[in-house]
Backbone bond lengths (Angstrom), bond angles and torsions (degrees), N, CA, C in turn:
res aa  C-N    CA-C-N  psi(-1)  N-CA   C-N-CA  omega(-1)  CA-C   N-CA-C  phi
1 M - - - 1.486 - - 1.463 114.60 -
2 K 1.288 119.29 126.25 1.485 119.28 177.14 1.505 114.49 -87.16
3 L 1.306 114.12 134.24 1.379 121.41 179.52 1.613 106.92 -82.40
4 P 1.411 114.41 138.77 1.502 114.80 176.70 1.567 110.49 -61.85
5 I 1.260 114.92 146.37 1.485 122.53 -171.74 1.511 109.75 -48.90
6 F 1.357 119.27 -46.31 1.464 119.38 -171.31 1.489 108.53 -73.17
7 L 1.376 122.05 -26.33 1.505 120.93 174.60 1.546 110.57 -74.69
8 L 1.301 117.48 -34.85 1.399 123.30 179.46 1.550 108.60 -67.98
9 S 1.320 115.25 -37.32 1.508 116.28 178.15 1.521 110.17 -69.16
10 I 1.311 117.11 -35.63 1.450 119.15 178.13 1.461 112.63 -63.82
11 F 1.337 115.66 -40.04 1.490 120.76 179.81 1.590 109.74 -67.25
12 V 1.265 116.57 -42.05 1.386 118.99 -179.27 1.509 113.41 -65.25
13 V 1.362 113.12 -45.39 1.506 117.94 -178.61 1.518 107.93 -67.29
14 S 1.328 120.80 -40.30 1.434 123.68 -179.46 1.549 109.38 -62.69
15 S 1.251 119.15 -49.32 1.385 123.87 176.56 1.548 114.71 -54.21
16 S 1.339 111.13 -47.76 1.447 117.64 -175.35 1.508 109.47 -67.86
17 A 1.416 116.48 -38.32 1.406 120.59 179.19 1.473 111.86 -65.53
18 C 1.332 119.92 -35.92 1.522 123.59 -176.93 1.571 104.94 -68.22
19 L 1.352 119.38 -39.67 1.448 121.36 -177.53 1.459 109.94 -71.55
20 A 1.332 114.45 -34.91 1.538 119.96 -172.72 1.513 113.09 -90.55
21 K 1.330 118.27 2.13 1.430 120.21 -168.77 1.490 114.94 -56.63
22 L 1.396 110.79 -50.24 1.500 115.84 175.30 1.491 106.58 -95.29
23 S 1.400 112.67 137.39 1.469 120.01 178.86 1.512 111.07 -139.29
24 I 1.326 113.93 161.76 1.489 117.89 -175.75 1.564 105.29 -137.78
25 K 1.319 112.77 144.26 1.431 118.54 -179.55 1.598 106.72 -143.68
26 E 1.322 116.18 133.65 1.457 122.42 178.60 1.529 111.13 -110.51
27 T 1.251 118.48 133.54 1.468 124.92 175.32 1.565 107.81 -126.34
28 A 1.323 114.62 -177.29 1.435 117.95 173.99 1.596 113.82 -66.25
29 K 1.280 110.92 -30.38 1.556 117.15 179.48 1.538 112.55 -78.41
30 G 1.282 117.05 -34.93 1.527 116.27 179.76 1.471 113.52 178.29
31 I 1.328 112.64 -159.10 1.487 121.80 177.91 1.494 109.70 -126.14
32 E 1.322 116.20 125.98 1.404 122.34 -176.13 1.609 109.63 -114.16
33 I 1.286 113.54 131.07 1.472 120.10 174.06 1.509 107.89 -109.33
34 S 1.338 118.51 130.16 1.501 116.83 -178.47 1.544 107.91 -134.25
35 N 1.339 113.98 161.79 1.409 124.44 178.98 1.546 110.98 -120.16
36 D 1.298 116.83 104.21 1.453 117.72 -174.15 1.540 112.42 57.17
37 G 1.304 116.88 39.93 1.420 119.32 -179.83 1.520 116.80 83.31
38 Q 1.284 117.30 -8.09 1.476 121.91 177.97 1.525 110.48 -100.68
39 Q 1.335 116.17 131.15 1.386 124.75 -171.36 1.543 110.33 -60.64
40 V 1.398 115.53 132.85 1.462 118.15 170.85 1.445 110.34 -102.09
41 L 1.421 116.80 -44.28 1.456 119.84 177.54 1.523 109.05 -160.04
42 F 1.384 116.20 161.88 1.434 119.45 176.38 1.512 106.83 -135.75
43 Y 1.375 114.07 124.44 1.488 117.68 174.75 1.534 110.45 -98.41
44 H 1.303 117.03 134.74 1.484 121.04 -172.09 1.553 110.66 -96.64
45 K 1.310 113.60 108.26 1.441 122.46 170.32 1.489 109.77 -76.93
46 A 1.336 116.02 -53.64 1.457 118.76 -176.90 1.564 110.35 -71.60
47 I 1.324 111.85 154.90 1.510 118.38 -176.52 1.562 106.59 -68.72
48 M 1.309 116.63 130.17 1.425 123.30 171.97 1.520 113.83 -87.04
49 P 1.288 118.76 117.94 1.505 117.99 -178.81 1.440 108.97 -67.88
50 P 1.321 117.67 163.98 1.430 123.61 177.34 1.555 106.93 -76.74
51 P 1.383 115.81 165.78 1.372 123.08 171.54 1.529 113.62 -55.69
52 E 1.290 117.07 149.22 1.497 119.38 179.58 1.494 111.80 -51.87
53 G 1.302 114.41 135.30 1.450 121.37 -177.95 1.520 120.24 80.23
54 Q 1.355 114.01 -1.16 1.503 119.95 176.76 1.524 109.22 -98.95
55 P 1.347 117.36 153.25 1.460 122.31 -176.85 1.526 111.83 -64.37
56 K 1.317 113.13 152.82 1.474 124.34 -177.44 1.551 111.52 -59.19
57 Y 1.329 118.99 -30.41 1.404 120.45 -176.65 1.507 113.73 -63.36
58 Y 1.333 120.55 -10.79 1.494 122.16 179.11 1.554 107.07 -84.19
59 E 1.276 123.95 -2.52 1.384 121.48 175.82 1.511 115.65 -64.90
60 R 1.371 121.02 145.70 1.392 120.38 -179.43 1.498 111.50 -164.73
61 S 1.363 119.04 155.72 1.399 125.78 170.27 1.588 109.38 -123.87
62 G 1.291 114.46 177.19 1.456 117.75 171.43 1.579 109.97 82.33
63 F 1.270 117.80 49.54 1.451 122.58 175.83 1.589 112.59 -149.48
64 I 1.273 119.31 173.60 1.512 123.71 -176.74 1.466 106.15 -118.69
65 H 1.356 116.23 125.77 1.468 128.39 170.31 1.477 110.11 -171.41
66 P 1.334 121.10 127.69 1.523 120.18 -0.01 1.493 110.76 -87.13
67 L 1.406 110.92 162.67 1.446 121.05 159.95 1.497 109.75 -110.09
68 C 1.313 118.52 131.65 1.455 121.49 -169.94 1.490 113.41 -118.63
69 S 1.310 116.33 157.00 1.449 125.29 176.62 1.526 107.74 -79.04
70 P 1.379 119.32 164.38 1.502 122.24 177.41 1.547 109.85 -57.94
71 S 1.335 119.84 -27.02 1.439 119.43 -178.81 1.597 109.40 -87.70
72 G 1.291 117.66 -3.48 1.453 122.62 177.74 1.526 116.25 96.32
73 G 1.312 115.92 10.12 1.489 117.04 177.74 1.527 111.12 -79.98
74 V 1.360 115.75 140.78 1.532 122.22 -176.77 1.544 105.56 -77.20
75 L 1.360 113.79 130.96 1.483 122.07 179.76 1.467 115.01 -108.26
76 T 1.333 117.62 1.44 1.485 121.21 -174.38 1.508 109.38 -122.31
77 G 1.353 119.06 159.71 1.365 123.78 176.06 1.558 106.60 -128.94
78 I 1.327 117.98 156.53 1.495 116.83 -178.23 1.566 105.61 -141.86
79 H 1.355 116.30 145.00 1.479 124.19 173.53 1.560 108.16 56.34
80 P 1.349 123.50 45.69 1.453 118.39 174.20 1.563 112.51 -66.17
81 A 1.244 113.40 147.03 1.569 115.24 -174.46 1.521 112.75 -57.64
82 D 1.392 120.36 -32.79 1.462 121.01 178.52 1.513 114.65 -72.14
83 H 1.319 117.39 -24.70 1.458 124.43 -177.31 1.526 110.25 -147.39
84 I 1.336 118.06 78.05 1.450 120.65 -170.02 1.512 109.49 -61.40
85 H 1.312 119.77 -27.01 1.488 122.73 -176.31 1.509 113.62 -79.09
86 H 1.349 119.87 -4.80 1.455 124.59 173.53 1.515 109.58 -69.66
87 M 1.368 116.11 127.65 1.454 118.91 -169.34 1.540 108.44 -133.79
88 G 1.396 117.34 66.55 1.435 118.63 172.47 1.498 114.58 69.09
89 L 1.322 114.99 -105.74 1.468 126.46 173.94 1.527 108.86 -119.38
90 W 1.314 120.12 106.08 1.415 125.19 -170.13 1.503 109.73 -149.41
91 H 1.351 116.99 -177.52 1.485 119.43 178.83 1.480 108.97 -161.63
92 A 1.332 118.14 152.20 1.393 125.25 175.75 1.493 110.34 -174.21
93 W 1.384 115.95 157.43 1.434 119.99 173.96 1.571 108.86 -93.29
94 V 1.338 110.28 155.36 1.546 115.05 -175.64 1.461 110.18 -127.79
95 E 1.337 115.08 153.92 1.468 125.64 174.46 1.529 110.51 49.42
96 T 1.353 120.23 43.38 1.427 120.76 -178.07 1.563 108.95 -84.85
97 E 1.296 113.77 167.81 1.496 123.42 174.38 1.554 111.02 -123.49
98 Y 1.324 116.11 132.45 1.394 122.68 179.03 1.538 110.76 -140.60
99 D 1.323 116.58 113.59 1.436 121.86 176.50 1.441 113.17 51.46
100 G 1.358 120.43 43.91 1.435 126.08 179.60 1.448 114.94 81.51
101 R 1.319 119.74 6.94 1.532 124.68 -178.02 1.557 105.81 -115.90
102 N 1.355 109.92 147.07 1.473 117.53 170.18 1.514 112.05 -88.12
103 L 1.225 122.27 119.48 1.488 125.43 174.28 1.515 111.89 -113.55
104 D 1.285 117.32 128.49 1.492 118.41 177.91 1.547 106.57 -125.60
105 F 1.335 113.04 105.69 1.461 120.42 -176.34 1.619 108.78 -79.92
106 W 1.236 116.41 -14.65 1.507 122.72 -174.57 1.519 110.11 -92.35
107 N 1.263 118.25 -58.08 1.433 125.64 -177.63 1.565 112.51 -80.10
108 L 1.265 115.19 88.77 1.452 121.48 -168.51 1.580 110.37 -66.61
109 D 1.232 115.97 -20.85 1.496 119.57 -179.79 1.567 113.42 -71.69
110 E 1.398 111.30 -15.97 1.461 117.83 173.35 1.560 112.55 -68.92
111 Q 1.328 117.42 -21.90 1.362 127.86 176.79 1.608 113.47 51.78
112 T 1.370 111.43 41.72 1.445 119.92 177.35 1.542 111.22 -112.91
113 A 1.324 118.52 -27.94 1.420 122.01 -175.14 1.503 112.04 -155.38
114 T 1.404 117.25 161.61 1.385 120.13 173.32 1.532 109.41 -156.94
115 I 1.312 116.95 179.73 1.490 122.57 175.40 1.500 108.77 -127.05
116 R 1.348 113.61 133.83 1.467 122.04 -176.93 1.536 111.44 -126.77
117 Y 1.345 116.96 138.66 1.475 120.00 161.33 1.485 111.12 -60.15
118 A 1.412 117.37 136.34 1.487 120.47 -177.84 1.538 109.72 -113.48
119 R 1.326 116.43 -46.06 1.540 117.77 -178.70 1.507 106.16 -171.32
120 T 1.365 110.63 160.98 1.439 115.92 175.74 1.505 108.10 -93.39
121 L 1.344 116.67 132.58 1.495 121.08 178.26 1.463 113.37 -93.80
122 N 1.342 117.14 -32.15 1.452 119.87 -174.12 1.562 109.62 -164.54
123 I 1.331 111.93 135.26 1.508 120.88 162.46 1.482 111.14 -100.56
124 I 1.342 120.21 126.03 1.432 125.08 -172.74 1.466 112.79 -108.00
125 E 1.299 120.07 122.12 1.452 121.28 179.44 1.607 106.22 -139.74
126 N 1.305 117.84 115.76 1.414 121.31 172.60 1.529 109.13 -137.87
127 K 1.345 115.28 -174.71 1.446 118.69 -175.75 1.455 116.72 -58.21
128 N 1.325 116.14 -36.46 1.485 119.88 -169.77 1.550 113.76 -108.42
129 R 1.348 115.75 -23.27 1.496 118.65 -177.21 1.511 112.57 -145.09
130 V 1.323 114.64 155.42 1.512 120.01 175.46 1.529 102.53 -132.62
131 G 1.318 112.28 155.77 1.480 119.36 179.92 1.501 114.66 177.52
132 F 1.374 118.07 -163.33 1.424 117.73 -176.98 1.553 106.58 -157.40
133 K 1.382 111.88 161.90 1.445 119.32 175.28 1.530 107.00 -131.90
134 V 1.242 116.65 123.56 1.546 123.33 -174.72 1.567 107.39 -127.23
135 R 1.309 111.91 156.59 1.485 121.71 174.53 1.579 105.83 -100.25
136 Q 1.320 111.76 129.69 1.439 122.36 175.42 1.584 106.84 -119.29
137 N 1.282 116.47 141.79 1.380 123.60 175.53 1.557 114.00 -108.80
138 H 1.379 117.55 126.61 1.412 120.10 174.60 1.526 105.08 -94.78
139 V 1.358 116.24 114.95 1.422 124.01 -161.16 1.564 110.25 -115.68
140 A 1.335 114.03 125.08 1.543 118.89 165.00 1.442 110.12 -80.78
141 L 1.344 121.03 121.89 1.433 127.26 -174.48 1.537 107.08 -77.25
142 A 1.382 112.34 153.52 1.416 118.23 172.14 1.527 111.20 -67.19
143 K 1.286 112.19 126.30 1.480 118.70 -173.96 1.547 110.97 -164.56
144 D 1.245 119.45 138.75 1.476 123.73 171.21 1.556 111.41 55.75
145 G 1.329 113.38 40.57 1.465 120.02 176.55 1.493 114.32 84.62
146 H 1.273 118.12 -1.04 1.448 121.89 172.42 1.529 116.01 -93.87
147 S 1.381 115.71 132.26 1.464 118.03 175.52 1.533 114.27 -68.83
148 E 1.294 116.17 159.15 1.465 118.41 172.02 1.452 111.30 -63.83
149 E 1.332 115.71 142.29 1.523 121.97 -174.07 1.539 108.63 -149.06
150 V 1.348 111.01 135.35 1.451 117.57 171.01 1.497 105.82 -79.03
151 I 1.387 116.87 127.54 1.484 120.23 178.71 1.548 108.59 -102.58
152 L 1.293 120.04 -47.36 1.397 127.04 -177.39 1.616 110.44 -117.08
153 E 1.278 115.26 125.87 1.549 116.21 166.35 1.591 102.18 -99.24
154 E 1.296 110.15 133.04 1.492 118.87 179.60 1.511 112.68 -123.04
155 D 1.372 118.85 128.91 1.394 124.81 170.47 1.572 105.68 -96.56
156 F 1.293 118.14 113.53 1.434 125.19 -176.44 1.525 110.69 -109.18
157 T 1.313 118.58 120.21 1.469 124.40 -178.05 1.478 113.31 -119.94
158 I 1.304 113.02 133.90 1.470 120.77 173.47 1.422 109.83 -124.92
159 L 1.345 120.12 131.73 1.434 127.17 176.14 1.528 110.86 -128.56
160 V 1.326 118.18 129.84 1.453 121.22 -175.15 1.536 111.97 -120.83
161 G 1.313 116.09 129.59 1.439 120.18 177.77 1.543 107.96 -126.96
162 L 1.303 116.77 164.50 1.490 119.79 179.43 1.508 108.68 -135.56
163 R 1.330 115.25 123.11 1.510 122.43 179.20 1.492 108.17 -140.84
164 Q 1.339 112.84 126.01 1.533 118.75 173.30 1.517 114.28 48.63
165 G 1.348 114.64 44.48 1.455 122.07 170.36 1.548 110.96 77.80
166 T 1.411 117.11 17.61 1.471 117.27 177.83 1.515 105.93 -130.86
167 Y 1.382 115.36 136.35 1.495 120.99 171.76 1.537 107.81 -83.30
168 F 1.326 112.19 132.03 1.504 121.81 172.69 1.526 105.41 -107.74
169 I 1.305 118.68 118.02 1.438 127.01 -174.83 1.488 111.56 -120.94
170 D 1.328 114.55 107.25 1.506 117.83 178.51 1.580 108.20 -89.43
171 H 1.257 114.42 128.84 1.448 126.90 -172.55 1.563 110.37 -119.36
172 R 1.261 118.99 109.77 1.471 124.10 -173.79 1.509 106.19 -124.74
173 T 1.416 114.82 135.73 1.433 120.34 164.57 1.514 109.17 -126.17
174 E 1.316 113.53 138.43 1.471 122.97 176.58 1.514 105.81 -122.59
175 Q 1.335 118.05 109.24 1.461 120.11 -173.13 1.566 106.58 -113.21
176 T 1.315 116.27 133.50 1.475 122.32 175.21 1.559 108.12 -129.18
177 N 1.324 111.37 130.97 1.444 121.34 178.17 1.593 105.46 -76.06
178 V 1.289 118.04 111.05 1.460 123.08 -179.45 1.531 112.22 -104.40
179 A 1.302 114.70 11.30 1.480 119.02 -177.78 1.529 110.20 -98.16
180 R 1.255 115.26 -176.11 1.508 125.01 -171.99 1.494 111.46 -81.40
181 H 1.351 117.77 -29.40 1.455 122.44 -171.85 1.519 110.35 -125.15
182 A 1.269 115.11 162.46 1.457 121.11 176.03 1.513 112.87 -67.42
183 L 1.361 118.55 144.41 1.462 121.95 176.16 1.526 104.21 -100.41
184 E 1.328 116.39 114.06 1.459 123.08 -176.01 1.551 110.22 -91.65
185 L 1.393 114.81 125.23 1.361 122.32 -177.41 1.602 107.87 -109.12
186 P 1.272 119.81 97.27 1.449 120.80 178.71 1.590 109.87 -66.25
187 A 1.330 114.68 157.74 1.456 119.88 174.66 1.546 106.79 -58.63
188 Y 1.277 118.78 130.89 1.483 120.25 -177.71 1.537 106.54 -152.68
189 R 1.314 116.78 156.22 1.451 124.69 -171.20 1.590 110.44 -74.01
190 Y 1.350 118.34 -24.08 1.448 121.02 178.77 1.545 109.97 -141.27
191 G 1.353 113.48 175.64 1.423 119.60 179.88 1.514 110.41 104.86
192 G 1.400 116.27 142.17 1.409 119.41 178.65 1.472 117.31 145.88
193 P 1.319 122.81 -161.34 1.507 123.71 -165.40 1.485 113.34 -83.77
194 L 1.311 124.60 -1.54 1.470 123.89 176.09 1.523 112.77 -156.25
195 A 1.200 116.32 124.22 1.537 121.51 -178.70 1.505 106.98 -138.21
196 Y 1.385 113.43 152.19 1.485 118.66 -176.08 1.554 107.44 -147.11
197 R 1.364 112.36 144.39 1.409 121.81 176.75 1.599 108.43 -130.61
198 C 1.242 113.80 135.08 1.469 122.23 -174.76 1.480 113.95 -80.50
199 P 1.390 119.62 163.13 1.442 120.54 174.86 1.479 110.00 -61.55
200 P 1.366 117.69 158.51 1.500 123.09 179.96 1.488 117.50 -60.86
201 T 1.321 116.89 -19.32 1.493 119.10 -174.71 1.568 109.49 -85.48
202 W 1.345 121.16 -8.75 1.466 120.41 -179.06 1.437 112.00 -81.17
203 N 1.322 118.67 134.83 1.469 125.38 179.68 1.534 108.75 -143.36
204 K 1.371 112.76 -172.75 1.469 121.59 -176.08 1.578 111.01 -67.89
205 D 1.264 116.68 -18.60 1.505 117.87 -175.38 1.574 110.51 -98.68
206 N 1.260 121.58 -15.58 1.468 119.45 -171.74 1.575 111.17 -127.69
207 S 1.281 119.62 6.50 1.465 121.47 -175.08 1.508 110.89 -142.51
208 G 1.283 118.43 172.69 1.450 121.09 179.59 1.514 117.34 -172.85
209 Y 1.334 115.65 175.54 1.460 124.52 173.92 1.561 109.07 -119.14
210 L 1.373 109.99 158.48 1.467 114.63 168.10 1.590 104.00 -151.85
211 T 1.315 114.18 123.18 1.486 119.22 -179.44 1.529 108.06 -99.90
212 S 1.358 113.84 167.69 1.468 120.11 -179.68 1.525 109.55 -65.53
213 T 1.356 120.91 -18.13 1.488 122.45 175.97 1.505 112.88 -93.83
214 G 1.357 115.35 1.51 1.449 118.26 175.15 1.502 116.06 91.43
215 L 1.405 115.23 9.77 1.447 119.23 178.33 1.502 109.09 -88.31
216 G 1.396 113.69 167.15 1.475 120.78 175.50 1.462 110.92 -124.61
217 R 1.326 119.14 -116.60 1.431 124.53 -179.30 1.521 112.89 -66.64
218 D 1.300 114.51 -17.12 1.515 122.55 172.90 1.459 113.81 -84.89
219 G 1.268 122.29 13.34 1.474 123.02 -175.32 1.561 115.20 -91.94
220 H 1.371 116.17 8.37 1.438 116.10 178.27 1.535 113.56 -63.04
221 A 1.376 116.15 137.86 1.382 122.99 175.52 1.546 112.46 69.66
222 T 1.371 114.14 14.78 1.540 116.49 171.72 1.487 107.50 -104.13
223 R 1.271 113.91 168.38 1.575 121.16 177.83 1.450 110.74 -102.34
224 A 1.328 117.16 143.49 1.434 122.26 175.92 1.541 110.84 -151.53
225 D 1.362 113.76 160.79 1.454 121.03 174.57 1.546 108.28 -77.33
226 W 1.329 115.73 -34.79 1.499 120.73 -174.70 1.505 108.18 -155.29
227 C 1.314 113.82 158.35 1.435 120.96 178.40 1.508 106.15 -143.35
228 A 1.422 115.64 125.96 1.483 122.03 177.28 1.543 108.51 -103.38
229 V 1.362 115.09 137.46 1.435 121.04 173.54 1.502 105.52 -122.23
230 W 1.329 117.00 147.66 1.488 120.92 -177.63 1.484 112.73 -150.44
231 G 1.346 117.73 155.87 1.459 121.48 179.33 1.462 109.34 -179.54
232 P 1.383 114.43 -177.05 1.463 117.52 -174.32 1.548 111.85 -83.47
233 T 1.410 111.63 148.05 1.512 117.12 168.38 1.419 104.12 -125.12
234 E 1.401 116.02 -178.13 1.474 120.78 172.29 1.488 113.30 -69.88
235 E 1.356 118.81 -12.19 1.418 121.81 174.08 1.545 115.47 -109.88
236 G 1.371 115.14 19.55 1.435 119.19 179.78 1.493 112.03 103.73
237 N 1.278 115.72 171.75 1.426 120.84 179.03 1.493 116.02 -56.44
238 A 1.357 116.76 143.95 1.511 121.89 -178.60 1.490 109.74 -144.80
239 T 1.277 116.07 150.67 1.459 125.07 178.84 1.474 112.75 -116.55
240 L 1.386 114.87 140.57 1.466 120.54 171.67 1.581 106.73 -127.61
241 V 1.329 114.35 124.14 1.462 121.36 -179.36 1.542 110.70 -108.43
242 F 1.375 114.32 134.13 1.472 119.12 175.28 1.500 107.80 -110.30
243 M 1.333 115.44 124.51 1.510 121.74 -179.45 1.533 107.94 -118.07
244 G 1.277 115.72 135.54 1.454 120.79 177.64 1.534 114.61 -110.97
245 R 1.347 115.23 130.10 1.454 116.89 -179.52 1.498 114.37 -60.44
246 P 1.316 117.64 139.23 1.490 118.73 -179.17 1.543 114.36 -65.84
247 D 1.360 119.02 -10.83 1.401 118.88 178.57 1.540 111.56 -102.29
248 N 1.368 119.31 12.03 1.432 121.69 175.76 1.542 106.19 -75.71
249 R 1.323 112.98 155.41 1.512 115.91 176.57 1.563 113.32 -57.28
250 D 1.311 109.64 136.85 1.535 117.10 178.37 1.521 112.83 63.14
251 A 1.339 118.90 24.61 1.413 120.85 179.58 1.551 113.32 -78.10
252 P 1.361 118.81 147.25 1.445 124.23 -8.32 1.467 114.09 -69.42
253 Q 1.364 119.88 127.82 1.414 128.36 -169.34 1.529 113.33 -66.39
254 R 1.289 114.41 152.49 1.407 121.61 172.02 1.541 110.56 -75.08
255 M 1.292 120.00 161.62 1.429 124.09 -173.31 1.524 109.20 -127.13
256 R 1.338 116.61 149.62 1.479 123.78 165.75 1.551 105.92 -102.51
257 I 1.329 115.32 115.89 1.477 117.97 177.75 1.497 105.04 -132.56
258 W 1.389 115.13 134.30 1.437 119.20 178.50 1.531 111.62 -79.89
259 P 1.357 115.04 144.60 1.476 120.80 175.31 1.471 105.70 -79.89
260 E 1.455 117.66 172.51 1.383 120.08 -176.44 1.540 111.32 -75.11
261 T 1.337 120.27 -9.70 1.434 123.83 177.99 1.530 112.99 -83.50
262 T 1.343 117.77 -8.67 1.437 121.00 -178.58 1.524 109.09 -97.48
263 N 1.349 113.99 117.20 1.437 119.88 172.67 1.541 109.15 58.02
264 N 1.320 117.11 40.93 1.478 124.43 174.45 1.534 111.85 60.27
265 G 1.347 114.73 26.31 1.493 117.79 177.20 1.553 113.88 86.05
266 A 1.278 115.09 17.32 1.478 117.99 173.77 1.539 111.06 -56.56
267 V 1.321 117.03 147.34 1.446 118.28 -175.41 1.539 111.46 -94.52
268 F 1.342 116.10 124.02 1.502 120.80 175.77 1.538 102.70 -132.62
269 F 1.279 118.48 140.87 1.500 126.50 177.67 1.458 110.64 -137.95
270 N 1.328 115.33 143.36 1.516 122.24 -179.49 1.537 108.50 -153.49
271 W 1.309 118.28 124.61 1.414 119.70 165.96 1.534 106.57 -79.25
272 V 1.385 119.83 130.80 1.455 123.88 -172.18 1.442 112.66 -129.20
273 P 1.366 117.96 88.68 1.479 119.18 -176.49 1.569 113.24 -75.25
274 I 1.385 115.55 0.90 1.413 116.16 178.56 1.582 111.67 -118.72
275 Q 1.393 114.01 18.60 1.435 117.90 -172.84 1.539 108.37 -69.83
276 E 1.291 117.07 -39.75 1.430 120.48 -178.40 1.537 116.29 -96.91
277 F 1.316 115.21 -36.41 1.471 122.32 -175.63 1.509 113.43 -125.22
278 A 1.260 115.15 131.75 1.511 121.57 176.48 1.557 108.44 -64.79
279 W 1.307 116.13 162.74 1.457 123.61 -176.96 1.458 112.92 -150.40
280 S 1.278 119.15 151.29 1.453 123.74 -177.42 1.576 105.98 -126.20
281 L 1.380 112.89 122.04 1.424 120.65 173.89 1.496 110.70 -92.46
282 E 1.338 116.75 100.76 1.504 122.44 -172.22 1.551 109.81 -80.98
283 P 1.347 120.23 146.44 1.457 124.99 175.74 1.502 111.59 -48.08
284 G 1.318 113.65 136.84 1.515 118.98 172.74 1.454 114.56 79.61
285 V 1.391 121.67 -3.59 1.478 118.50 -176.43 1.475 107.08 -103.20
286 K 1.397 117.34 137.24 1.424 123.44 178.32 1.542 108.98 -96.53
287 H 1.354 115.34 137.71 1.455 122.38 174.38 1.468 109.07 -125.02
288 E 1.333 114.23 135.30 1.524 122.75 -174.89 1.543 108.50 -119.39
289 F 1.408 110.61 137.51 1.414 116.46 171.82 1.503 111.24 -132.10
290 N 1.350 116.57 134.00 1.514 122.51 -173.71 1.474 108.01 -121.58
291 Y 1.350 115.07 133.81 1.440 122.88 172.70 1.508 109.13 -137.31
292 R 1.382 114.01 158.76 1.420 116.80 169.94 1.543 109.04 -128.42
293 L 1.240 117.35 136.90 1.464 128.90 175.97 1.445 110.17 -103.62
294 L 1.373 118.04 138.06 1.445 123.62 170.61 1.507 105.21 -114.45
295 V 1.318 119.91 141.04 1.367 123.47 179.59 1.509 108.97 -133.81
296 F 1.375 120.04 116.59 1.440 119.82 -179.26 1.539 109.64 -146.22
297 D 1.300 114.60 163.66 1.508 121.39 -179.23 1.541 106.73 -79.56
298 G 1.384 113.48 151.79 1.444 117.28 -178.00 1.464 117.20 92.41
299 K 1.320 118.78 -178.63 1.452 122.85 176.31 1.548 110.47 -85.06
300 P 1.396 114.31 169.01 1.511 114.47 178.93 1.531 116.05 -54.63
301 D 1.289 113.58 137.80 1.484 119.87 172.30 1.552 103.84 -114.00
302 Q 1.373 114.37 104.80 1.463 117.28 -172.27 1.503 113.66 -63.05
303 S 1.365 119.01 -39.14 1.456 122.04 179.29 1.495 111.04 -62.07
304 K 1.314 115.33 -41.87 1.551 118.90 179.33 1.479 110.81 -65.78
305 I 1.335 115.93 -40.23 1.511 116.81 177.80 1.453 112.45 -66.17
306 E 1.333 118.05 -45.58 1.462 121.07 177.94 1.495 113.72 -55.67
307 Q 1.386 114.83 -42.72 1.520 119.49 179.36 1.563 105.75 -61.67
308 A 1.262 118.15 -47.06 1.489 119.77 -176.84 1.582 110.26 -66.16
309 W 1.334 117.28 -35.96 1.462 117.49 176.46 1.489 112.01 -65.26
310 K 1.306 118.72 -41.31 1.530 118.48 -178.67 1.556 109.91 -64.46
311 A 1.333 116.09 -33.55 1.465 117.73 178.25 1.522 108.42 -70.40
312 Y 1.326 118.11 -42.16 1.478 120.95 -175.50 1.503 111.73 -70.05
313 S 1.383 116.77 -36.72 1.490 121.19 -168.88 1.550 114.06 -83.76
314 K 1.430 115.03 3.12 1.442 116.86 179.62 1.520 106.71 -67.35
315 P 1.306 115.07 149.37 1.550 118.82 176.18 1.553 110.77 -60.07
316 K 1.384 109.44 139.00 1.493 115.27 -179.34 1.546 112.64 -64.76
């Protein structure tokens, strides 16, 4: 049976649109993932300068901003006045020790270390997901007679899928100590493979947290399978969920969550695998961390999140 031309055209266009809904584009500045032309996220390859009037040491590359909801609302903030080094969706180790030196890859004002995009390893495009794999270098800066040195080489992978109005974002870091000595990570309240800062409009009255154990802003230093954060955007409320794989180090990992008394209830989130126990990254050893982010419009739907968590947490 032959289909009428106009029906055949609709079928072809609809099928093509489905396959082409998520797209990815790389430029000298960064890598952008879009959904039907609407931005999903932007990864910064080029160094982002600090805000006007702030010191040069706040410049950085190798982070994601903006991250957007399916409706197009921005879910990340960058360079807030209270923590200028916060960069949307980023990660770094803090207060580390290397060969008798203190290296802080997180607090850029210490001027001891930083993280830089090095090169793109792969652009990923298939029927269901798009994404990228990049090399990032965790660098000890030249200081006090020491030359600049790459301490960790990191392969950072992002994969984005779209199902039933929700973005599913797989976030993987593979870090290898390529230096001569161990990088010592003392137990500390924050720092690690995934950190997040909210938009500047979020506060104690219009935003919140929900962990898999039912906690909110009182969830700091507790363990959870997942944590949802939510708040207003220019397109309405939106939710971002952070899920940790059960086979990650120290899983279910502890979290850094700000109480409502910190910065008027601004939302900050961090998975912290060294919050309770110190750790040593030995030369030549690769360590992998896997997380999944869900992004959807509206406030948290606990049953929806639990269903997604069960699917994600199954053994590989």
